[in-house]
C-alpha positions as CSV (number, residue, x, y, z in Angstrom):
1,M,-17.4,7.2,16.7
2,Q,-15.1,10.0,17.8
3,N,-11.6,9.1,19.0
4,K,-10.8,10.1,22.6
5,I,-7.4,11.4,23.5
6,L,-5.8,11.9,26.9
7,V,-3.1,14.6,27.2
8,I,-0.8,14.4,30.2
9,D,1.3,17.5,30.9
10,E,2.1,19.6,33.9
11,D,2.0,22.8,31.8
12,I,-1.7,23.8,31.9
13,S,-1.3,26.2,29.0
14,N,0.3,23.5,26.8
15,C,-2.5,21.1,27.7
16,Q,-5.1,23.7,26.7
17,A,-3.3,24.5,23.4
18,I,-3.1,20.8,22.4
19,K,-6.7,20.3,23.5
20,N,-7.9,23.2,21.4
21,G,-6.0,22.1,18.4
22,L,-7.2,18.5,18.5
23,E,-10.8,19.4,19.3
24,K,-10.8,21.5,16.1
25,D,-9.8,18.3,14.3
26,G,-12.8,16.5,15.7
27,F,-11.2,14.6,18.6
28,I,-12.6,14.4,22.2
29,V,-9.8,15.5,24.5
30,D,-9.2,15.1,28.2
31,T,-6.2,16.6,30.1
32,A,-4.3,15.7,33.2
33,Q,-1.5,17.5,35.0
34,D,0.1,14.4,36.6
35,I,-0.1,10.6,36.6
36,D,-2.4,10.4,39.6
37,E,-4.9,12.5,37.9
38,A,-4.5,10.6,34.6
39,S,-5.0,7.3,36.4
40,S,-8.4,8.5,37.7
41,F,-9.7,8.4,34.1
42,D,-11.0,5.3,32.3
43,L,-7.7,4.7,30.5
44,P,-8.8,1.7,28.3
45,S,-11.4,4.0,26.7
46,Y,-8.8,6.2,25.0
47,S,-7.7,5.9,21.4
48,L,-4.4,7.6,22.1
49,M,-2.4,9.2,24.9
50,I,0.0,12.1,24.6
51,I,2.5,12.1,27.4
52,E,5.1,14.6,28.6
53,V,8.2,12.8,29.9
54,L,9.1,15.4,32.6
55,L,6.4,14.9,35.2
56,N,6.6,15.0,39.1
57,R,6.9,11.8,41.1
58,V,6.3,9.4,38.1
59,S,8.0,10.2,34.8
60,G,6.2,9.8,31.4
61,F,8.6,7.0,30.6
62,D,7.6,5.1,33.7
63,F,3.9,5.7,33.1
64,A,4.2,4.4,29.5
65,K,5.9,1.2,30.9
66,R,2.9,0.8,33.2
67,L,0.6,1.0,30.2
68,K,2.6,-1.6,28.3
69,N,2.6,-4.0,31.2
70,N,-1.2,-3.8,31.7
71,D,-3.4,-6.1,29.6
72,E,-6.2,-3.5,29.4
73,T,-3.9,-0.7,28.1
74,C,-1.0,-2.4,26.4
75,N,-2.5,-1.8,22.9
76,I,-3.3,1.9,23.4
77,P,-0.9,3.9,21.2
78,F,0.9,6.8,22.8
79,I,3.1,9.7,21.7
80,F,5.7,11.4,23.9
81,C,5.4,15.2,23.5
82,T,8.3,16.7,25.5
83,S,11.1,19.2,25.7
84,L,13.6,16.3,26.0
85,G,15.1,16.2,22.6
86,D,18.4,14.4,23.0
87,E,19.0,11.4,20.8
88,E,19.3,9.0,23.8
89,D,15.9,10.2,25.1
90,I,14.2,9.8,21.7
91,I,15.7,6.3,21.3
92,L,14.6,5.3,24.9
93,G,11.0,6.6,24.2
94,L,10.7,4.7,21.0
95,N,12.2,1.5,22.5
96,I,9.6,1.7,25.3
97,G,7.0,1.5,22.5
98,A,6.0,5.0,21.7
99,D,4.2,5.4,18.3
100,D,5.9,8.8,17.8
101,Y,8.1,11.2,19.7
102,I,7.5,14.9,19.2
103,V,9.9,17.5,20.6
104,K,8.7,20.9,21.8
105,P,8.2,23.5,20.4
106,F,6.2,22.2,17.5
107,S,3.8,23.3,14.8
108,M,0.2,22.5,15.7
109,G,-0.6,21.6,12.1
110,E,2.2,19.1,12.0
111,F,1.3,17.8,15.5
112,C,-2.3,17.1,14.5
113,A,-1.2,15.4,11.3
114,R,1.1,13.1,13.2
115,V,-1.7,12.3,15.7
116,R,-4.1,11.4,12.9
117,S,-1.4,9.2,11.4
118,V,-0.9,7.2,14.6
119,I,-4.6,6.8,15.1
120,R,-5.1,5.7,11.5
121,R,-2.3,3.1,11.7
122,N,-3.6,1.7,15.0
123,T,-7.2,1.6,13.6
124,I,-6.0,-0.5,10.6
125,S,-4.0,-2.7,12.9
126,V,-7.0,-3.4,15.1
127,E,-9.2,-4.1,12.1
128,L,-6.7,-6.6,10.7
129,K,-6.5,-8.3,14.1
130,Q,-10.3,-8.6,14.3
131,K,-10.4,-10.0,10.7
132,M,-7.6,-12.5,11.5
133,K,-9.5,-13.6,14.7
134,A,-12.7,-14.0,12.6
135,G,-10.8,-16.0,10.0
136,M,-11.5,-13.2,7.4
137,F,-7.9,-12.1,6.9
138,E,-5.1,-14.2,5.5
139,P,-1.5,-12.9,5.9
140,N,0.6,-12.3,2.7
141,I,3.2,-14.8,1.6
142,V,6.5,-13.0,1.2
143,M,9.7,-14.6,-0.1
144,K,12.5,-12.4,-1.4
145,D,11.1,-10.6,-4.4
146,L,7.8,-12.5,-4.5
147,R,4.7,-11.3,-2.6
148,I,1.4,-13.2,-2.7
149,D,-1.6,-11.1,-1.5
150,R,-4.0,-13.8,-0.4
151,N,-6.9,-11.4,0.2
152,R,-6.8,-9.8,-3.2
153,K,-5.8,-13.1,-5.0
154,M,-2.8,-11.4,-6.6
155,A,0.9,-12.0,-6.9
156,F,3.7,-9.5,-7.3
157,V,7.4,-9.8,-8.2
158,S,9.5,-6.8,-7.1
159,G,6.2,-4.9,-6.7
160,V,4.9,-5.5,-10.2
161,D,1.6,-7.4,-10.7
162,C,2.1,-10.8,-12.3
163,N,-1.4,-10.7,-13.8
164,L,-2.1,-14.3,-13.1
165,T,-5.2,-16.2,-14.2
166,K,-7.3,-17.9,-11.6
167,I,-5.7,-21.3,-12.1
168,E,-2.2,-19.8,-12.3
169,Y,-2.8,-18.0,-9.0
170,E,-4.2,-21.1,-7.3
171,L,-1.3,-23.2,-8.6
172,L,1.3,-20.8,-7.3
173,L,-0.5,-20.5,-4.0
174,Y,-0.6,-24.3,-3.6
175,L,3.1,-24.7,-4.5
176,T,4.2,-21.9,-2.2
177,T,2.1,-22.9,0.8
178,N,3.5,-26.5,0.3
179,R,7.0,-25.4,-0.7
180,N,10.2,-27.5,-0.7
181,V,8.1,-30.6,-1.4
182,V,7.9,-32.3,-4.8
183,H,4.3,-32.6,-6.0
184,S,3.3,-35.1,-8.7
185,R,1.1,-34.0,-11.6
186,K,-1.7,-36.3,-10.2
187,S,-1.6,-34.5,-6.8
188,L,-1.7,-31.1,-8.5
189,I,-4.7,-32.1,-10.5
190,E,-6.4,-33.3,-7.3
191,K,-5.5,-30.3,-5.2
192,V,-5.6,-27.4,-7.7
193,W,-7.8,-28.4,-10.6
194,R,-10.0,-30.8,-8.6
195,K,-11.1,-32.4,-11.9
196,D,-10.4,-36.0,-12.9
197,N,-10.3,-35.2,-16.6
198,T,-7.5,-32.7,-16.5
199,S,-4.5,-33.8,-18.4
200,A,-0.9,-33.8,-17.4
201,R,-0.2,-31.6,-20.4
202,A,-2.4,-28.9,-18.8
203,I,-0.2,-28.9,-15.7
204,D,3.0,-28.5,-17.8
205,T,1.4,-25.7,-19.9
206,N,0.4,-23.7,-16.8
207,I,3.7,-24.2,-15.1
208,T,5.4,-22.8,-18.2
209,R,3.2,-19.8,-18.3
210,L,3.6,-19.3,-14.5
211,R,7.4,-19.3,-14.8
212,K,7.3,-16.7,-17.5
213,K,5.1,-14.4,-15.4
214,L,7.3,-14.8,-12.3
215,G,10.3,-13.3,-14.0
216,S,13.2,-13.2,-11.6
217,C,11.5,-15.7,-9.4
218,S,10.8,-18.2,-12.2
219,G,13.7,-20.4,-11.0
220,C,11.9,-21.2,-7.8
221,I,9.7,-23.6,-9.6
222,V,11.8,-26.7,-10.1
223,T,11.1,-29.7,-12.3
224,R,11.9,-33.1,-10.9
225,P,11.9,-35.4,-14.0
226,G,9.7,-38.4,-13.4
227,Y,8.3,-37.0,-10.2
228,G,6.7,-33.5,-10.7
229,Y,7.2,-30.0,-9.5
230,C,8.5,-28.2,-6.5
231,F,8.6,-24.6,-5.3
232,K,12.0,-24.1,-3.9
233,E,12.1,-21.3,-1.3
234,P,14.6,-18.6,-2.4
């Protein structure tokens, strides 16, 4: 499905130039010369809005605030494209929630690339939210140098893959999701191995291997003699 973009700018020639450039990139583009005209469109149907700050009656900043305060439009990304290039204006625009701030004049090639980047980021964000809502996506676990990617079943230390086996990964996942708690060998067998015939020796062996693979994070797995193991949050 093609992405729809709304361009709001009092300068008709600028609207047309942006419209032509984006349509060549495959977007559907509507234009408006002021906020009243923009408001006559079905705003929730747009994938992105490109807004000039300097508009009559209602400024682009104020219009963007309206979008953010409306449940139907609060998640629509927008870019300020304006001749206001002072640092304070840029900071204000980004603080309002703009996904980008482009100062005129600009290169159409760069402009289209930045538009594609914003839409791509927003598409990924929407997809992740849908997966989370459907219970299909699990957020990563991140603690200092350790990152556990629960969707790919992988663990990384300082960005380097730990190359964990299935049981090592599941052991690490259980310890980190139940961190700062001491777990007996018996409870680890029940929760991770789920086999009654697993020996305590197997637990110790896998803990040793896991520590080696965790490198700088190995010290997070603490042994409590007579009790078991605990993942201490760094």
